[in-house]
N, C-alpha and C positions, 0 to 999 in steps of 0.2 A: 295030713303033708299034703295029697292031693290035691284039695279043696283051695290050699293058700296057693299055690302052683298058679291052678289055674285061674284064681283069683288074682294074680301079677300080671301074669301072662293078657289077664283079659283089660284087664285095667291099660295094661301099655298098650295095645290095638286098638283101644278105642280110642286114644291120641294122633295114632297113627291113622283112624280110618278121619278120623275128623281135621287131619293134615290134610288129606286126601282129597276130601270136600271142599276145604279151605281154597287149594291149589284151581280145584276144577271152577269154583266161583273166582276165583282172580280172571283166569283163563276166559271168564264168560265175560265177565267187567270189563277187559280192555281187550275185548278182541279186535278192535279196529287199530289197537297198535299191532297186532299180531299178524297182520293181513300178508305178510311176507313172509310165513312161518311155515314150511312144508311139514308132510306129515311125521318125517323123520324127525322133526324138530319137536312136535307136539309130542314123541313117545319117549325122546329122550328127558324133554321136562318133567315127566311122571317118575323113568326109571332112576334117573342125578339126582331129581325132588327128592325122592326117597332116602335115601342115604343121608340130607339133615332132616328128616321127619323123623327119622330116628332117635337122632341124637335129640332135639326137641322133644321127644316122649319119652325117652329114659330122663329127661331134665323132671321130668312131670312125676315120674315114676317112683322116683328113687326117694322121696320124701313117703310117699306112700308102702315102699318097700322096710324102712327104716319104721313108719307105725305098728306095722306088721308082727316084724319084731319085736318090738314095744310089749303088741298083744300077747304076747310068748307068755311075759309074765306080768303084764298089768293088764287088768281086766276090761279098763276106761278105753280102750285100741282094740278091743272088738266088738265097738258099738257100731252100728253102719251110721250113725248121725256124725259121729267126728271124721270120717270118709266123705261122707254127703256133705258138710260144710267145707270142707279143704277144696272139692273139685267145685262143688259151685262159687267160690270164691277165685281161683285160679281159673275157672273158665269164662267168670264178667273179660277181663283182661284182654284172654285170648281170643275171643270171639270178635270185641270192638278192635282189636288191631287186621284180622284178619278182615273185616269189612272198611276198617280206614286206610289201611295197606293200597287197598284193590284204587281205590276213590282217589288215592295222592297219588299214585303212577299214571293215572289217567291224568290229575291236572298237571304233573310237575314231571313224568317222566322217569322215577325210579322210585324206589320201593322206600316205606313206610322208613325212617330211621328217627336219629337223636334229634337233627336241628328243627325234626317238628316241635318239641319240648319248649323251644323258645318263642316261638309262636302264642303257645298260651299263655305269657304275659297278659296280653292284651288280647281278651276273650275278645272285645266289641271286633276284632280287624281279623281273627281266627273265625268269625262266624260269619264274618263277607266273604272271606274265601272259601264257605261253604254254602254259603246258602244260594247257591244255584243247584245244589245237589237234593235231591230228594229225599230230605232229612229226617222228617215224619214218619216217611214210609222207611225208612232206612235203619230208624228207631222203635218200629214197631218188630220191624224181622227179629231187628239184635234181640230185643224180649220175648220175643215169642222160639226163637233160637235156643236162648239162655233155661227160658222155663221149659224145651220140652227135652233139652239134654243132661236136666237137674234131674227131670223125674226120673229121664230112663237109668242114671246112676243110682237114684237115689233104690228102685225096683230092682235095680245089680244086685246095690250094697248087702239090700234085705233079704236079697234070694239065697244070697251065701254066707253071712255073717249070723250069729256068732259059728265065729270055726270050731269043728270039730278039737274033742284032745288027741297031744300026739307028745310023744316025750320031749319033755321042753329043751333038751342040753342037745341033741337030735337036732330037732327042728331050726335051732338059733344055728349049728353048723351050718345045714342047709342055706336059711336065708341069708345066713353071713357070705357066703359062697357066692350067691346070685348078686348081692353088692358087689361084689368085685365081679362078677358076670358084666353086672351093667355100665360097668365103666367101659365097654370095647362100644357101645352103641355109642354111648354121652359123647366120645371124645371119636367118633368115625370111624373107629378102625383100628388095627393094629399098626400103621404105619405111623413113625417119630414124631410127626408134626399133626396137634389135630384139628380138628374139622375147621373149616375154616368157608367164607364165599367160597372164592377158589375153586374150593374142592367138587363143588357141584357141576361149574361151567365148564360145556361141554362144544359151546359151538361156535359159530362166528358171527351168528345170531343173535345183538345181544340183548332183542325182548327172550328170547328164549332161555337165554343165561341167566336174566330178572328173573323171569318166571317160573324156573329151579327153584332159587331161594325160599325157604320158612320163615313166611314175614315175621312170626313171633320170633325165633332163633335170631334171625337177622336183625328185628328192633333191639333186643335186649342187648346182641351184642356192641351195635353202633353205640348204645350209650353207654356199655364198658368202657369199652375204646376211646369215646368220649372224657372220660374221666379220667383215665388212662394216658392219655397223649400228651405228653412230653417232652416229646424226642421226635427227631424230623424221621417218620414213616418211609420217607419219599429218597433217601440216602443210597444211590445206585453206584456213584462212583468216587471217584477222590475229591475231595472239597478244593482242591486247585483247577484240578480240572473243570469240573463244573463248574467254577468260578472266570475259568478261562473260556469257554464256551459261549459263557452269558454276556462277558463282556463283548467277545467278540460278534456277537447278535447284536448288541444295541450300539455299537460301533463307535465307543464314545468321545473315543481322543476325536472322532471328527463333528461334533457338538458345534455348533454355531452357537453363541452367546454372542449376546447385543444386548446396551441398555437404555437404545433409541426413546422407550417407551409413550407410541403411539397412544392420545387419551381418546380413547371409543369408548360409546357407552356398548355394555357387553351383557344379550338377554341368553340364556341359556335354559333351552327347552328340553328337559327330560322324557320324552314322550313313552308312555306306561306299555310294555309287550309290543313294540314299534319294529316287528320282525320284518325283513328284505324281501319275506315272499309275498305280500300284500302291495308290495309298487307294480303297477303296472297292470293287477289281478285284474279280471271280471271273475264275477260269483252272483251266478241268476241274473244277471243283465245288468248288475251294478257295476258301476269300477268304484272299487274300494279307497282307493285314494288320488281322487282326482285332482283335488287341493296340489298334495306336496307330490305329485308327477308335472306338474307345472312347476311350483317350486324352484324342483330340481335342474330345472333348465334355465335357469335365474338366477344361479351362485356359483360357489365351489363344493360341487360334490362329489361326495366320496363312496362306490358302491363297490367295494371290496371290503369292508369294514367288519369284523368280529365282536361280540359284546365278550367282556371276561368273566361274565359267569352267566346265572342262569334264576337270580333273583334279585328285587330290585337292590335289598339292601348289600348287594355285590358289585351292583350296577352303579351306584351312584357313587361311590367309593373309586370305584373306577372310574368315572368321569371327570371329580373332585379332586382327588388323590392322586390320580395318575398307576393307580396302585392296582394291582393283578390277584384278582379271587385265589380262595382257596379251597383246594377238595377238605369234603367232609366237617369243613369249618367256617367261619365269616369273621373278619375282623373287629365290623361293628358290634359284634356282640360280646367285644370284649374291652371296655373302655380303657383300660389300662392300655392301650395296644394302640388302639384305633387316635389317641390323642397325640399321638408320637410321627402323625400322618400328615405332611404338606397337604394344604391344602389352596385350593385356587381364590374363593373367597378371602383367605388371609393375605397372597398373590397380591390379591388388590387391593386391599385394606391396607397391605404400608403402601401403598402410592395415592392413599387418601384417597381410593375408590368408596362409594356408599356400596353397601353391600346387602344382597336380601334374597330370604328364601320363601315360595311360595309354592303352599299344597293343601288340599282343600279336606286331607284327611288330617291322621293324627302322627305328628312324627317319629312317638313315641314306639310304635309296632319296630321290631326286631331292634328295638336300641337306636334307630339311627337319630334321634335327640342329640344322645348323648354326642355323639360323634357331629354334628351340627353344630353344636356350643364348642365345641371348641374350634370353630372356623370363621370364631374375632367378626363373627355374621352379627350388620345395627339392627336387622329385622327378622323376625321368622312368623309368618302369616300362615296358621292352620287353620282346624278345622271351628274350635272358637272363637274365631272373630270371624266368622259368617253367621248370620241369621237362621234360626231353628226351619224356618220355611224354607231356605236355602238350600241344605242339607237333604237334599231330596237321591245319594245316593247310601247304600249299606254302606259306603268307605267315606262319607261325608260330603262334601258339597263337588257334587259334575264338572267339569271341566267348561263349560260353559258359563258355571257361576264364578270359575276363579279369572276366567278370561276376561268378566267381563270387567271383575275388582281390579283386578292387573292391569288392563289397560287406564280405567283412571287414574292407577294410581303412578304411571309414568308420565302423565303431567304436572305432579309433585314433589317426584325421587330428585335428591340431589346430584346435578354433575359433577363429574362424570358418575355412574353404577355400573356395576356388575348384578346381575340376577337371576337366581335361577329359578326357573316351573319346572315342578314336578306334578305331572299328568295322572288322571287314576282311573279315568270312564273304561279303560280295556280290562280292567285286572278284572277278574272274576270278582265276582255272576256275567260281568257282561252287560250290564243294566244300562240303557243310556233315559235321559226323559222326552224323550221326544219318539212323537212312531220310528217305527221301526222297519227301515227301509229294506233291509234283506230280510224275507221271511223264513221261520222254521224256528225249532226247537231246539235244536241240536247245539250243540256246543260249539260248531264251528260257525254254522251262520251267527249267535248270537255276538262271539268274539268279532268276525269280518262288521259286523253291524256295527260296533265298537271303536272297532279302527276307524270304521267311515264319518262317527259321528264325532270323533277327536280332530278327526280328518279336516272336516270342514269351520269347527273350534279353532285350529290354529291356522287354517286358508283366513279367515276372519282377522285371528290377531296381528297379522302381518301384512293385512290389508288397513289395517287401524295405524302399522308403525308406520307405516309407509307418508301418511297424512301428518307426522310429526315434523316440526320444522329441523330438528338435526338428524333428519334420516339417514342422510350423510356420514353423517358420526357417529352410526349405529352397526351394528354386528348381532345378528342371531343366530344362533347356533342350535340345529335341531341335531337330536341324536337320541338311541334309545338306549330303555335303560337296561333292557335286554330282550333277547330274541323270545320265537315263543313254536310251541310242536303244532302248533295250529298256524294256518294249514296243514294238514300232515306231510310226510315225506320221506323216502324212505334215504332220503342220503341224508344223515345225522347234522353235519357240520352245518347244514341249512338252517336248523333252528338257533344256531349261534347269528346267524348273518346277520349285520342288524344297516340304515342307514345314516350318515354323516352331512350335514350340509350346511355350511356358512352362509347368509344372506348379509346383504347391506347392499345401502347407496351405491357405496362407491367400489363396491364388490364385483370384478371380472367373471362374466360365466367361464365353469372350466369345469373338464369330469377327468377325474385323477380314479384310474383303473388297477394301482398296487395294492397290494395288499396291508390293511393297517389293524392294527388292536382301538378298541373304545378305549382304551388306558394312553390311546395319544392324543385324546383332543384336547388335555392340560396343556400338553409342552405346545402344539398345532397351537392354538388359539394364543397362549403368549409369545411363541414366535413369531405367528403373523403381527402383533404388536409390536414388536421388537423387545420383547422384556425377555429376561432371563428365566430360562426353565430349568436350572442346577441343580433344585432342590428337588426334581420330581426325579429322583434315579430309574424308577421304569417306565417314562413316560418320553416319546421319541417322537420329534414333529415333523411331521408325514413332509410337509415341503421341503423339509431343507433336502438339497442336492445331493447328500451321502446319505440318504436315508435307505434302511435296510428293510425292503420289505419281507413283515412274518408280521402273524396274530398268535397268541398263546391265550386258551379259555381253560377255567375249568368248569366239571359240573360235579356229581354226586363224591364219586370215587376214581375222577379218571380225568383227560386232560384233552385238549387239540390243540395240533399245531399244523399253522397253513404257511405254506409258501407260494413264490409265485409258479416253483415247478411241480410241488405235490402238499396232500395233506395227510394229517393220518387220525385218530380218533381213540388216545388208547385208552384202556378198562387196567387199572392197578390192581383191580381181584385178579382179574383170569392173565395179567402182567402180559398184553398183549396189544392189538391195535383190532378194533371192533371193526373199522369201515379205514379205508384207505385208498386215494386214486393220486394218478399221476404218477412224477419220478421219487419214489420210497424206496430209501436205502435205511441202513444201520448208522447214518449218520444226521439224518433224519429224527429218525426215533432217540437219538443220543441228545439231541439239541432239544426236543422236545422236555426228556426228560432230567436234561440238567437244568432249563429253567423251572423245572418243578420242586425240585430239588431244593435252588439258592431262593424260589418266591418264598417258600414253607418254612426255611431255614433264620430266615426273614422275618416272615411271621411271629415264629418263636420267641425269639430273639428282642421283641418290641415290648415297651412297655415296662414292669421292673427287672429285667435284665439290662434296660438303657439306650436298644437302639434310638433313634431317634428323629432319621432320617432315609 
């Protein structure tokens, strides 16, 4: 019996030790993000994270415990090969998740979860997202680790098995008792509620909380949660109260609706990862966005705008549909829901505008194409419309190539038109087709270099538009699809702050400094032209006199809420703000949570449940 108990406990602690090593690997890979963490946070990460490691180890040990019980009666389960095969099959995804999770955090700012699976539907784009990483070395390291750990377990199993004979009935009773006992670490202790992510959160430092998570436990939990998510997990107050708070924030009663329909040509430029942190910034002696820095003084510049989400699939919906992003989900990945959204392309199409969408990559990525096809577009130009020689990016055709195509196309487009250009060169892996201006192989240098390249391209594009005969009848709207984690900043909310600019021949320069949201682009553009924006219930015209300045945005499983008086970044797992500044009180937090509740309820009701606006 002693040998069996030693075997079970030894196997259990193997997974705990592997979890510890995985956490050290995560902290090492993501060390730049943890610069602000102190000694207490590092100790807390290990101490509090151990609770989830125990649960993870219990889950993987439970099947082995059942096999040991089976081996009491069936000789096959006393053979070391059975345990070696099982453990190797488990090791492969476990080690893969540990490696992928750390690198995903560096790219996205949150731990690997079920949302990553949707990107595997487009292998080419998924590869482009990771191509800047040392993939070959990571694969070699992955194989080496699997081989070494499998060999270690093989020697461990072979040295212990087969077990010595013992009284079968007595041994069965003891092993069944162990089965009951292992439930304790599996569920995280004796408390009423089983362990979840908030169980290991311990700090006001979000990086420390994130680091305490066990990557495999967290990933599998998110997959299970995604499959079970049919109800609103963000209900924190009575529905009527949440709706009342939301209605007051939107101030819908004062919404100005006219329909004088000034028929201007509209060019909407959605700039990949165009964070406000790069504006007026000089890095290694190079001004990052000299073109935009000039342009923002020539039009209506909104310098306090926040993106609604943190990925392109959320940002494009925020801009074209005025629809807020969802935590742990994305509406474009649900075509039955995204087809119910209003779209600027449809609004202008109904006014007999020509509508087009231009992108150098594949819009199938993240299911964006299915969303676009519901927008009554007359033309969608993507990677397949460019010569192979011009597909000089891992994503497709670089911004310079698309800009030249679009410049030529403007002369042949039917008037009036509403067209959208989604750029791509400043997406990972931050490659550009020209000589690198900002030298350096680190992500920050390459990212800023890619922004500098697209800035030059867009500046050339605007210069070409100025030469058009109908420039005085043209509007160019430039906005980001989302912000970016780079350049690094300790203020979390700055990762969501983005530029918004309206240019045109008859646009009078003006600076707007009150808070607004990316979701307000739709109503603002329509309102500027005197067109109704009533079908965009979550979009507001920033230029209306009764506009109430605030912005709400979401990330992996939390939200940010900013007003002119204060702002919070709220973590849904820990159920508390992880960042706040200014005048923050219960009302501010309740308003942010009410918006999240109402927004997510609207998301759930769309599609086959009938909501269409």
